[in-house]
Phi, psi and omega in degrees: 000122185220117166247182190292326187277166180273119180292338172309338179295334187260009180287304181295316180298355174248006180272154180297337180285342179258309190287317180300314175298320174293318169303323171302312187294310174307312181300320179294323179290325175299319190288347169316331180258110189310322172314327189277347192294314178297308178308309181302315178302327177284333170302304184304323182292320182295313182298317178304317179293318177305305186301319185297318184291324179299310176304317180297316184298314190285327177298322184286329171289312183300317189269327191229356187061042181277133180173184179241104185292325183297331181260354190049058182237118180245331179199176166292142169286114181295321176301317185289322178291320175296325177305302183294337181284339184251302191297316172302323182287313182304316187293324185288311183288347174295342186241135170315139175301326191286351175258076193295318188288322173294323181289322176292320178291324179296313171304314172302320179293322181292327171295314172309305175304319180291324174295321178297322183292323175291322177298325181296334176292329182277322180301323177271012179056034176271334174214151165287155183308319184305322179278336172288319176300311180298315172307310185298313175301314174297308181302317171308316187288327173297314180295321177300308183298318182292316183289329177289321178299321187256018183300341175252008178256150175203159183276131184290156185315312181300313172305305175310320178292320182297313184295321182295321176295324176303308184300312172299326175290329180288315186291326176291318178303320181299314184289323176297323177274001185056048173062015177270097185237142179304148182231138175280121178290054184299329181292321179290321174295323182288320177308304182294314179298319185284331171296317181295319183288321184284335187081013181283163175276330183212151187286157172290154184240136173310313184294322177270353182311318178294324172286347185056044175239114190282150172261176177290166182291321188292320176302308180291328174294351181285342173297130181266121179275000000 
């Protein structure tokens, strides 16, 4: 899959290192209004559930080889799930609920951005289409639950401006560092944990999966989600 733009621009906006701190910040800004505390907690719980299912699917594959070979499906795409957990929600709460048409348009833009992040995983050979589709379904469920929980909440103008400045700074930092941004070695940690729990000497590998021959944890962890 190859379009004119550089798909690496979509890696960081779907990473845990970017999404989880932003979700925490946006939630805290929303909770300046006491009535928003319960809705924000429901949003965070939905995100936590999505992250837990992604981690569980990856550990199930690394430790026990669980997957669907016919679909080339081993796990949920973590970047895709995280993207849907944040960007449609952030876009929605940036617009007051009374401006329903603009809020719907903003949400649609957030969904579109999340879809691009998912497509980037295919373009960069980080995931096959089946795992991005699975991530889209799970992430979409998280986004739907989150948007429902926060349907009456919105960021005050000063908070929206602060988040916008932060996002501008993020993309400027990406450009300045030539897209070389720190990454959390989550794949390595999950592979190690899965092998420890399952008792295997090494985790299952996608490349060796059909032959049922696992590779070393360091080789498998080198894959970038």
